[in-house]
C-alpha positions in Angstrom: -11.6 -15.1 45.4 -14.2 -12.4 45.4 -13.8 -10.5 42.1 -13.6 -6.8 41.5 -16.7 -5.8 39.4 -14.5 -3.2 37.7 -12.1 -5.9 36.5 -14.9 -8.2 35.5 -16.2 -5.4 33.2 -12.8 -4.6 31.9 -12.1 -8.2 30.9 -15.1 -8.0 28.5 -13.7 -5.0 26.7 -13.0 -5.6 23.0 -9.3 -4.9 23.4 -8.9 -7.9 25.8 -9.9 -10.2 22.9 -6.6 -9.2 21.3 -3.5 -11.4 21.7 -0.5 -10.0 23.6 2.9 -11.6 24.4 5.8 -10.5 26.5 9.1 -9.9 24.6 11.0 -13.1 23.6 14.1 -11.9 21.7 15.4 -15.4 21.0 12.7 -16.1 18.5 12.4 -12.5 17.3 9.4 -11.5 19.4 10.8 -8.1 20.0 9.9 -5.0 18.0 13.0 -2.8 18.3 16.3 -2.6 19.9 16.9 -6.4 20.2 19.8 -7.6 22.3 21.2 -9.5 19.3 20.8 -6.7 16.8 24.2 -5.8 15.3 26.0 -2.5 16.0 26.5 -0.1 13.2 29.9 -0.3 11.3 31.2 -0.1 7.8 34.6 -0.6 6.1 35.3 0.1 2.5 38.3 -1.0 0.5 38.8 -0.3 -3.2 35.2 1.0 -3.5 33.7 -2.2 -2.0 32.2 -2.8 1.4 34.3 -5.3 3.2 32.6 -5.0 6.6 28.9 -4.3 7.3 27.4 -3.8 10.7 30.1 -5.9 12.5 30.3 -8.7 9.9 33.3 -9.3 7.6 32.6 -9.8 3.9 33.6 -13.5 4.1 30.8 -14.0 6.5 28.1 -12.2 4.5 24.9 -14.0 3.6 23.2 -13.2 0.3 21.2 -10.3 1.7 24.4 -8.7 3.1 26.1 -9.1 -0.2 23.1 -7.6 -2.1 22.8 -4.7 0.3 26.6 -4.0 0.4 26.9 -4.0 -3.4 23.8 -2.2 -4.4 21.9 -0.4 -1.7 24.3 2.0 0.1 25.6 5.4 -1.0 29.3 4.9 -0.4 30.2 8.5 -0.9 29.2 9.5 2.6 29.0 6.1 4.3 32.1 6.4 6.5 31.2 10.0 7.4 27.7 9.0 8.5 28.7 5.9 10.5 30.8 8.2 12.6 28.0 10.7 13.3 26.0 10.5 16.6 22.7 8.8 16.0 20.8 11.2 18.2 22.2 14.2 16.3 21.2 12.6 13.0 17.7 12.0 14.4 17.5 15.7 15.3 18.5 16.6 11.8 15.8 14.4 10.3 13.1 15.9 12.5 14.4 19.5 12.2 12.3 21.8 10.0 15.4 23.9 9.2 17.2 21.1 7.2 15.7 20.3 3.9 14.8 16.8 2.8 17.3 16.8 -0.1 20.2 17.3 2.4 18.9 14.6 4.7 18.5 12.0 1.9 22.3 12.3 1.1 22.9 11.1 4.7 20.2 8.5 5.2 20.9 6.7 1.9 24.5 6.3 3.1 23.5 4.6 6.4 23.9 0.9 7.0 20.8 -1.1 8.1 22.0 -1.1 11.7 22.7 2.6 11.7 19.4 3.6 10.2 17.6 1.5 12.9 19.7 3.1 15.6 18.7 6.5 14.4 15.0 6.0 14.3 15.1 4.3 17.7 16.1 7.6 19.1 12.7 9.1 18.1 9.3 8.8 19.9 6.2 8.4 17.8 5.5 12.1 17.5 9.0 12.7 16.3 8.7 9.9 13.8 5.5 11.5 12.5 7.2 14.8 12.2 10.0 13.1 10.3 7.6 11.2 8.1 5.8 14.4 7.2 9.1 15.8 5.9 10.6 12.7 4.4 7.9 11.2 2.3 8.8 11.5 -1.4 5.7 12.9 -2.9 4.3 16.1 -1.4 0.6 15.2 -1.9 -0.7 12.3 0.3 -2.9 9.6 -1.3 -4.7 6.4 -0.6 -5.2 2.9 -2.0 -8.1 0.5 -1.5 -9.0 -3.2 -1.8 -11.9 -4.2 -4.1 -12.7 -7.9 -3.7 -15.6 -10.2 -2.9 -16.0 -13.8 -1.8 -17.8 -14.8 -5.0 -15.3 -13.0 -7.4 -18.4 -11.4 -8.9 -17.2 -9.1 -11.7 -20.3 -6.9 -11.7 -19.9 -6.1 -8.0 -16.2 -5.5 -8.5 -16.8 -3.0 -11.2 -19.5 -1.1 -9.2 -17.4 -1.1 -6.0 -14.4 0.2 -8.0 -16.4 3.0 -9.5 -17.6 4.1 -6.1 -14.1 3.8 -4.6 -12.8 6.1 -7.3 -15.6 8.6 -6.7 -14.7 8.5 -3.0 -11.1 9.5 -3.7 -8.8 6.5 -3.9 -6.0 6.8 -6.5 -5.0 3.1 -6.6 -7.1 0.0 -6.3 -6.1 -3.7 -5.7 -8.1 -6.8 -6.1 -7.4 -10.5 -5.5 -9.3 -13.7 -5.9 -11.2 -16.3 -3.9 -10.6 -18.8 -6.8 -7.3 -18.4 -8.6 -8.6 -18.9 -12.1 -10.9 -15.9 -11.8 -8.0 -13.5 -11.9 -8.5 -12.3 -15.5 -12.1 -11.4 -14.9 -11.4 -9.6 -11.6 -8.6 -7.6 -13.3 -10.9 -6.8 -16.2 -13.8 -5.7 -13.9 -11.5 -3.6 -11.7 -9.9 -1.8 -14.7 -13.3 -1.0 -16.2 -15.1 0.1 -13.0 -12.2 2.2 -11.8 -12.1 4.2 -15.0 -15.8 4.8 -14.9 -15.4 6.3 -11.4 -12.6 8.6 -12.4 -10.1 8.8 -15.3 -6.5 7.8 -14.3 -7.0 5.3 -11.5 -4.2 2.7 -11.2 -5.3 -0.9 -10.7 -3.7 -4.2 -9.9 -4.6 -7.8 -9.4 -2.6 -9.5 -6.7 -2.2 -13.1 -7.6 0.7 -15.6 -8.3 3.6 -13.7 -9.8 3.7 -15.2 -13.3 0.0 -14.6 -13.7 0.2 -11.1 -12.3 3.0 -10.2 -14.7 1.1 -11.6 -17.7 -2.1 -9.6 -16.7 0.1 -6.5 -16.6 1.7 -7.2 -19.9 -1.7 -7.7 -21.4 -2.7 -4.2 -20.3 -5.4 -5.6 -17.9 -3.6 -4.1 -14.8 -1.6 -0.9 -14.3 0.8 -1.7 -11.5 1.9 -4.4 -9.1 3.1 -4.6 -5.5 2.9 -8.1 -4.1 6.5 -9.0 -4.8 7.7 -10.0 -1.4 11.1 -9.6 0.1 12.4 -10.9 3.5 15.0 -10.0 6.1 16.7 -13.4 6.6 18.3 -15.7 4.1 16.4 -18.7 5.3 13.0 -17.1 4.8 14.0 -15.6 1.5 15.1 -18.9 -0.1 12.1 -20.7 1.4 10.1 -19.3 -1.5 12.8 -20.3 -4.1 13.7 -16.6 -4.3 16.8 -14.5 -3.9 17.3 -10.7 -4.0 18.6 -11.1 -7.6 15.5 -13.0 -8.8 13.3 -10.3 -7.3 15.3 -7.6 -9.0 14.9 -9.5 -12.3 11.2 -9.6 -11.8 11.1 -5.9 -11.1 12.9 -5.2 -14.3 10.4 -7.3 -16.2 7.6 -5.1 -15.0 9.6 -1.9 -15.7 10.5 -3.0 -19.2 6.8 -3.2 -20.1 6.0 0.2 -18.6 4.4 -1.1 -15.4 4.7 0.7 -12.1 5.6 -1.7 -9.3 6.8 -1.9 -5.7 8.0 -4.6 -3.4 6.2 -5.8 -0.3 7.6 -6.5 3.2 6.8 -6.0 6.8 7.8 -6.4 10.4 7.0 -9.9 11.8 7.2 -12.0 8.6 10.4 -13.7 9.7 9.0 -14.5 13.1 5.9 -16.1 11.5 8.1 -18.2 9.3 10.3 -19.3 12.2 13.7 -17.8 11.0 14.1 -14.5 12.8 17.6 -15.4 13.9 17.1 -13.7 17.2 17.0 -10.2 15.6 14.4 -7.5 16.3 11.6 -7.2 13.8 12.6 -3.7 12.8 16.2 -4.6 12.1 15.1 -7.4 9.8 12.6 -5.1 8.1 15.4 -2.6 7.5 17.2 -5.3 5.5 14.1 -5.8 3.4 13.9 -2.0 2.7 17.6 -2.0 1.7 17.0 -5.0 -0.7 14.2 -3.0 -2.3 16.4 0.0 -2.8 19.3 -2.1 -4.1 16.9 -3.7 -6.7 16.2 -0.2 -8.1 12.5 -0.5 -7.2 10.7 2.9 -6.8 8.7 2.0 -3.7 7.7 -0.5 -1.0 4.5 -1.6 0.6 5.3 -2.0 4.2 3.7 -1.4 7.6 3.7 -5.1 8.7 0.9 -5.8 6.1 -0.4 -9.3 6.7 1.8 -9.9 9.7 0.4 -7.0 11.8 -0.8 -9.3 14.6 2.8 -10.1 15.4 4.2 -6.6 16.1 0.8 -5.6 17.4 1.2 -8.2 20.2 4.5 -6.9 21.6 5.6 -3.7 23.4 6.4 -0.8 21.0 5.2 -2.9 18.1 3.0 -0.3 16.5 5.8 2.2 16.9 8.1 -0.2 15.0 5.5 -0.3 12.2 5.7 3.5 12.0 9.5 3.3 12.0 9.6 0.9 9.1 7.4 3.3 7.0 9.8 6.2 8.0 12.9 4.2 7.0 11.4 3.6 3.6 11.1 7.3 3.0 14.6 7.9 4.4 15.9 5.7 1.6 14.0 7.9 -0.9 11.3 5.5 -1.9 7.6 5.6 -2.1 5.8 4.0 0.8 2.4 2.4 0.8 2.2 2.4 4.6 0.0 -0.6 5.5 -3.2 -0.2 7.6 -4.5 -2.9 5.3 -5.2 -5.8 7.5 -7.3 -5.9 10.6 -5.4 -6.6 13.7 -7.5 -5.6 16.7 -11.0 -6.0 18.1 -10.7 -2.6 19.6 -11.9 0.4 17.5 -9.6 2.6 19.6 -6.5 0.6 18.7 -7.5 0.4 15.1 -7.8 4.2 14.9 -4.6 4.8 16.9 -2.6 2.6 14.5 -4.0 4.4 11.5 -3.4 8.0 12.8 0.3 7.4 12.8 0.2 7.5 9.0 -2.9 9.5 8.4 -1.8 12.6 10.3 1.7 13.1 8.8 0.5 11.8 5.5 2.3 9.1 3.4 2.4 8.4 -0.3 -0.5 5.9 0.3 -1.9 6.1 3.8 -3.5 2.6 3.3 -2.0 0.0 1.1 -5.5 -1.4 1.2 -8.5 0.4 2.8 -11.3 -2.1 2.3 -13.8 -0.4 -0.1 -16.1 -3.3 0.5 -17.5 -4.8 3.8 -14.8 -6.8 5.5 -16.8 -10.1 5.0 -16.0 -9.5 1.3 -12.3 -8.6 1.7 -10.2 -11.5 0.4 -7.0 -9.9 1.8 -8.2 -11.2 5.3 -10.0 -7.9 6.1 -8.7 -4.4 6.5 -8.2 -2.0 9.4 -10.9 0.2 7.9 -13.7 -0.9 5.6 -16.7 0.4 3.7 -18.7 0.7 6.9 -16.1 3.2 8.2 -16.3 5.7 5.3 -18.3 8.3 7.3 -16.0 7.9 10.4 -12.9 8.4 8.2 -14.3 11.5 6.5 -15.3 13.1 9.7 -11.9 12.5 11.2 -10.4 14.3 8.2 -12.9 17.1 8.9 -12.3 17.2 12.7 -8.5 17.5 12.3 -8.3 19.4 8.9 -6.1 16.6 7.5 -6.1 15.1 4.1 -6.6 11.4 4.3 -7.2 11.0 0.6 -11.0 10.5 0.7 -14.0 12.8 0.1 -17.6 12.7 1.2 -20.2 11.7 -1.5 -23.9 11.8 -1.9 -26.1 8.7 -2.2 -27.3 9.9 -5.6 -23.8 10.2 -6.9 -22.9 6.7 -5.7 -26.0 5.1 -7.2 -25.4 6.7 -10.6 -21.7 5.8 -10.8 -22.3 2.2 -9.7 -25.1 1.8 -12.3 -22.8 3.1 -15.0 -20.0 0.8 -14.0 -22.2 -2.2 -13.9 -23.5 -1.4 -17.4 -20.0 -0.8 -18.6 -18.7 -4.2 -17.5 -21.9 -5.7 -19.0 -20.9 -4.1 -22.3 -17.3 -5.4 -22.0 -18.5 -9.0 -21.3 -20.8 -8.8 -24.3 -18.1 -7.3 -26.6 -15.6 -10.0 -25.6 -18.0 -12.9 -25.8 -17.9 -13.6 -22.1 -20.8 -15.1 -20.1 -23.8 -12.8 -20.0 -24.3 -10.1 -17.3 -28.0 -9.7 -16.8 -30.0 -6.5 -16.2 -30.9 -8.1 -12.8 -27.2 -8.2 -11.9 -26.7 -4.6 -13.0 -29.7 -3.5 -10.8 -28.4 -5.5 -7.8 -24.8 -4.1 -8.1 -26.2 -0.6 -8.3 -27.7 -0.7 -4.8 -25.6 -3.5 -3.2 -23.6 -3.2 0.0 -21.8 -6.5 -0.5 -22.0 -10.0 -2.1 -24.9 -11.0 0.1 -27.0 -8.6 -2.0 -25.9 -10.0 -5.3 -27.6 -12.8 -7.4 -25.5 -15.9 -8.0 -23.5 -16.3 -11.2 -22.5 -19.5 -12.9 -19.0 -19.7 -11.5 -18.1 -22.8 -13.7 -18.9 -20.8 -16.8 -17.0 -17.8 -15.6 -13.9 -19.7 -14.8 -14.0 -21.5 -18.1 -14.4 -18.1 -19.9 -11.5 -16.6 -17.9 -9.3 -19.4 -19.2 -10.5 -19.0 -22.7 -9.9 -15.2 -22.4 -6.2 -15.8 -21.6 -5.8 -18.4 -24.4 -7.2 -16.0 -27.0 -4.7 -13.4 -25.9 -7.2 -10.7 -24.9 -5.5 -7.4 -24.2 -6.4 -4.0 -23.0 -6.9 -2.9 -26.6 -9.7 -5.5 -26.9 -11.3 -3.9 -23.8 -11.1 -0.5 -25.5 -12.8 -1.8 -28.6 -15.6 -3.6 -26.6 -16.4 -0.4 -24.7 -16.3 1.7 -27.8 -18.6 -0.6 -29.9 -21.1 -0.9 -27.1 -21.9 2.7 -26.3 -19.1 3.6 -23.8 -16.9 5.8 -25.9 -15.9 7.9 -22.9 -14.7 4.9 -20.8 -13.1 3.4 -23.9 -10.9 6.6 -24.2 -10.0 6.4 -20.5 -8.8 2.8 -20.8 -6.8 3.7 -23.9 -5.2 6.6 -22.1 -4.1 4.2 -19.3 -2.5 2.0 -22.0 -0.7 5.0 -23.4 1.0 5.6 -20.0 3.0 2.4 -20.7 4.7 4.1 -23.7 5.6 7.3 -22.0 6.8 5.6 -18.8 6.4 8.7 -16.7 4.4 6.9 -14.1 7.4 4.7 -13.3 8.8 7.7 -11.4 8.9 7.4 -7.6 5.5 7.9 -5.9 3.5 8.4 -9.1 -0.2 8.7 -9.3 -2.3 9.9 -12.3 -4.9 12.7 -12.0 -8.2 12.9 -13.9 -6.6 14.8 -16.8 -3.9 12.0 -17.1 -1.1 14.1 -15.7 1.4 12.1 -13.8 2.0 13.5 -10.3 5.2 12.1 -8.7 8.2 12.9 -6.6 9.7 14.5 -9.7 7.2 17.2 -10.2 5.5 17.2 -6.8 8.6 16.8 -4.5 8.0 17.1 -0.8 9.4 20.5 0.3 8.2 20.5 3.9 10.2 22.9 6.1 7.8 23.6 8.9 4.6 25.7 9.2 3.4 27.2 5.9 5.4 24.8 3.8 4.9 21.3 2.2 1.5 20.0 1.5 -1.3 22.3 2.6 -5.0 21.8 1.9 -6.2 24.1 -0.8 -9.4 26.0 -0.3 -11.2 23.8 -2.8 -10.0 20.5 -1.1 -10.9 21.8 2.4 -14.4 22.8 1.2 -14.7 19.3 -0.2 -13.6 17.6 3.1 -15.9 19.9 5.2 -19.0 19.2 3.1 -20.3 16.0 4.7 -23.9 15.3 3.8 -25.2 15.1 7.4 -23.9 18.5 8.5 -26.6 21.1 9.0 -26.4 24.4 7.1 -27.6 27.8 8.3 -30.6 27.5 6.0 -31.8 24.5 7.8 -32.5 26.6 10.9 -34.4 29.4 9.1 
């Protein structure tokens, strides 16, 4: 057959390298409104839920039991189940009804009811609702700082630059599991060089992650996964109760933490039970609320290719972020794994959260080039910084980042590399050479770094844990080796464990070590002129991109 040249050209477009499938509800390949999704219902006897979304208590699985016993506000549950879902959706979007009134209703909904309500909204209405329903007024951002060689000098320098660029939280992980202590150490040090008050975490196996936190080498955790079907949940030898116990272990040591979930995980693991991705994700969100956890990382996360392949899938991702806020929790709203070859699709997916603002617009903007991102790459990376800053400027929207000068970046990277050099010296870890400091100062990624002796580093990481090295030892090493200012910053982060203020919902810490959270920065959006608005200072910062011409340039 003679081909249309137009179609031949279209076939070569980047978007057609993506994978797409038609809906297949039987295996869970349907984003929303699945034919087997349960209908909303609730019955309460003697203060206990005996029917939940069409299922009698005798037929409850463990997720049903946990949700019924811990996650639903019973006071208004019967009232809300009887309300028309479209009317409830209108109330959520309305600028005339305050968030605190809506929360009383949304926290009384069953999983099927809350899904039914958000299904009544289009994406613009969901974004309107998200702008009103997020817990903390001020939006923020989180980044990934990793590299394929687990090079601690590069991690420290990249973290310092990321802090300078505006990220309030940073997450690292490892290529080699035994490197975790060094990665956590480098991220903590580098981040505090970039700006005081940055929260850091090291995403590894849960026991190690918890120990690093208890040692004061990390400040928060989020890779505690929950799932929407019993078969998937127990596949990892977990239950909602064991996850709740783990959450309490973090909280008891003054560590902020949130759970992780996302549409599509049950499909990937083969146990979707014929339900839609959004309904199963709603169950995850309710488990999180029932466990008493302050927030959730969702937005499909590492499963984004699954909802991204089906109709309305990206809309479902926005819906899961919205549901999290409707249950009065912090949301770190994904955007953290690359899912498309198309720059247009990547941007469209991100704008759903960037424009209304979320607690953390990215739960992992890659502050490194994607070849160094050990979380399988991010939707935006270090090569997109200028694009992102200009989108903020174009739309007068706060995406959590700021333009920086080349001189600022070189100086802060150099200081961070020297600081981690001092820490390694003070703790008796393998030497960091001046050559490595110089390379990290100017590097784009690990391809620009000299090789380290990985065998010696891994051996030293193990010894570091055996010796019981803690955050206080890091404070001492910095202080004794000429970095008194950074030493004080790390010490102040350890003090946060004692006060516990940053365990409040949606907490971040500013450069003066004030905790900003849903308690003292509650979202009060009620339409134009209310809620979060760019201050004059912040708008001037966003506008001031280095490559914009000034009037003086034309004189």
